[in-house]
N, C-alpha and C positions, 0 to 999 in steps of 0.2 A: 570765864579769860574776858577779859576787856576788850573795845576796839583798840585800843593803843596801840596793840600786839597782832597782827594776822596771823591765821595759819591758813596755810593748804596745802594738800596733799594730792599729786598727780603722778602714775607712773614712778612711785616708790620715791619722790622726791617729796620732802618737806620743803615749803616755804614761807619763812617768819618773816613779815615785813612789819617792820618799823614804820607806825600809822599815825603821825603829827606833822604832814608835808608842809603845814602853814608855819611850824615854830621849829623845822628844819629838823624834825622829828628828836628836840630838845629831850634830854628823859627827866619826866616827872614823875612821883611817885607812883602813879596810877600806870605808867608804862613799865616800873621796876617790876611793878604786880604781873601784870600782862605778859611778861620777858620771863618770868621765873616760870609761869604757868607753860606757857607756849613752849620753851623748853624744856621741860620734865615732861611735857605731854610726847611731845616730838621725839625724843630719844625713848621715850620707854614706849611704841608704838612700834611692833615689830613689821608691819606694812610698809616704815620710812628705812630707805636702803642710803639715803644723803640728807643733810639739812644744808638748806641755803638760808643766809641772812643777808636781808636789804632794805634800804627804805625807800618810805612812798615819797613821790617826785624826786627832785632834784639833788637831792642830797641825803648821804647815809644818816648820820646823827652829830649833832653838832654840840656834844659835850651835855651839861647837866641844864635843868629849866633855870634860866637864873630868876624870873619873877616867882618861880615857886622856893625858891632860896631866899629871895625877900623875903616873903609871906613868912619868915622865919624867923625874920629878924627883931620882932618884938618879944623873943625869949631871951630869959638870962644865960650865961654863959654854959651852965651845971644842964640846964634844961635841953640846948642846941647841942649839946656833946651827946646827950642821950638820944635826943629825935633823929641824930643823922648818923649816928653808930646801928640804933636798931635798924634804920633803912637799910642800910648797908648789909649789914647780918643778916638781915629775914628774906630782903629780896634778891639785891646784886650779887653777893658771894654766893649762892644756890644756883642762883640764873649763871653764871660761868662755871662751877663747877657740875653745872649737867653737862655744859656745851665740852665741856676739857675730860670729862669719864665717857663721852657717848659712843656707843660701839661703833656708830655710823661715823664717816668723813665729812666735817660741817667746813661750809666754804660761805665765805664773806665775799658780796657782791659790791664794790663799793664806788660811788660816784660823790660828786661834789665835796661838802665839809665831813671830815670824820674828826671829830677833835674830843678830848677830855674822856669820857666813859666808853663813846664811838671808838675812839682807838684800843680802849682795853676790850670791846666788845670783838674787833677784829681782830687783835692778837691774841683770843681768846678759840680762833678759829684754824680749824687745819691749813686751811686753805684761802689765798687772798689774794682775788681779783680786782683793780682797779679803773676806772676811763683816767682817760690822760688830762683829765681836769680835776681829777681829786685832788683836793688838800690836806695836808693831816699836821695835827697839833696837839701837844700831852695840854694844852690849854690852864692847868690848872693854878700852876704860879698866876697868873694874871688876874685871879680871884683868892688868892692867898689860901688855898690849900694845896693839900697832899695828894696821892692818886688815888684810886681807887678801883672797884674789877680786876684785881691782882695786876696792874700796868707793871708796878714794879717786881712785878718778879717776874712778868714776860718780856719787856723792853732788855733789860741784860744781857739774858738769855739769846737775845735775835741778834741787839745789834754792839752786846759789849757795855761794858761797865760803864767805860769812859765814855761812849756816848750818850748810854742811858742819863748819865748826869745831866752831859750837855742838854738832851733834849726836855727832861723836866724842869734843870733852873732855867734855862734860858727861854723856852716854850715858843720857839722860833717857829715859822710854818715849813714846812716841806711839800715841794712840790710831787706830784705819783713817781717821776723818773727818781727823785733822792730817795722816795720812802722805797722804789727796788732797789734800787743801790744798795741801800742798808739790809735788805732782807724781811723787810717789815711786811712787803707786797710779792707775792709770786709770781704774777704778770700784769703789766699795762696794757689796753686796747682802746684806739681809741673810741671813745663815748657812746657812739649809734651801733659799735659794736659789741660792748658789755654785756646783753641781753644773749646773745648766740653764743660767745664766747663762755659764760657761765652754764647755761645751759646744756651747753656738748660737753664740759666735763662731768656736769650731775648727770647726765646720760651716761657715760663712760663708765661712772663709778658705782651707777646706780643696777647698771649689768655685771658688776664685778664679782669677785671672791670674797662674799660680805667677812665671812671666819678669819679669812686673811688680812683684811682691812683693820676687822677689830683689835686680832695679835698683834698687827704692827703700830698701832695707839697707844696700847696698852705699854710694848716695848720702848715707846719713844719716850711715853709718862715716865718710865722707868729711870730710863740712862743717868738722869743726873744724881741721883742716889744713890743708885748701885755700885759696887764693885765689878772689876771684869767679870771675878768668879760669878758673883750673884747674878747678873746683864747675860751672861755665857747659858748659865740654868736655865733662865725665865725665856732664852729663847730654844733652848733644844726641846721643852714644855709648847712654846708656840708651833715651836714647826710641827712638835708631833701631833698635837692638836688638831693642826689644817694638814694632816696627812690622813686624820682618819676622816674628814669630810668625804660628802661625793664629788662636792665640786675640785677637788684635787685630783680624783678619777676621773672625771669629764676633765680638766686642766692633759690631763697626762694624753688621756687619750685622744684629745683632739688635735695637740701637738703631732702624736704619731701620725695621724688621719691626714697631717697639712689642710685642720681647718679652723676656724673660729670658736671657741669653746664659748657654751650656752650653760652659765651657770645660775644656778637655783637655788644657793645662798642655804646650802644645805651639807 
């Protein structure tokens, strides 16, 4: 793993830090590789209960690295097509898939710029908390690109198809308050409080019922393509699997004892 994405684990929380602060954490090919490696490592680690994604410095991610894009302009059209397609399919798509399919809850901690793939990465997370000064934009139209990182999948499902078209085609900037209104983020807090707010939610989730969280994520993933009967059947199985865990026993016992449950993740 390279230094453009740092990973640290403490108290069941893995923090994936985008680490190119001088470039506003713009996505380079090296960072693409680091992000895939870090995402796959964190999601496969049984000691990790929650994943937090943040940017080093004052920004989350200001989109792709324009200077690196420029370095490919000497290639002819066919070579550019193959180069960019290969990068996305080899590094970006697996990273997004790892985060979406993770059994752990994934939280985006967003401050400053959140643009282009940075927005895709945030949308791939289960929860997103933003500082009041955060600014959001799809950004792709400004440099004649279509979206990547499954942004065209996430945006219509979160903001609706009409708004998704507006956000992509016009590429206008959104404030944190506007992002909250559209449902792109869950909460907006003062910048000075962002670290503490994310840490509090991460700690709460890290001490929660892991199997139940994993089942909830699976159910939410399947609902867009399932019929009512299929989703109801999936719920029955997920409910039953949770009922077979020690955490269920602890939750019921703690409720009857009128005390806070102490989940062990099994």
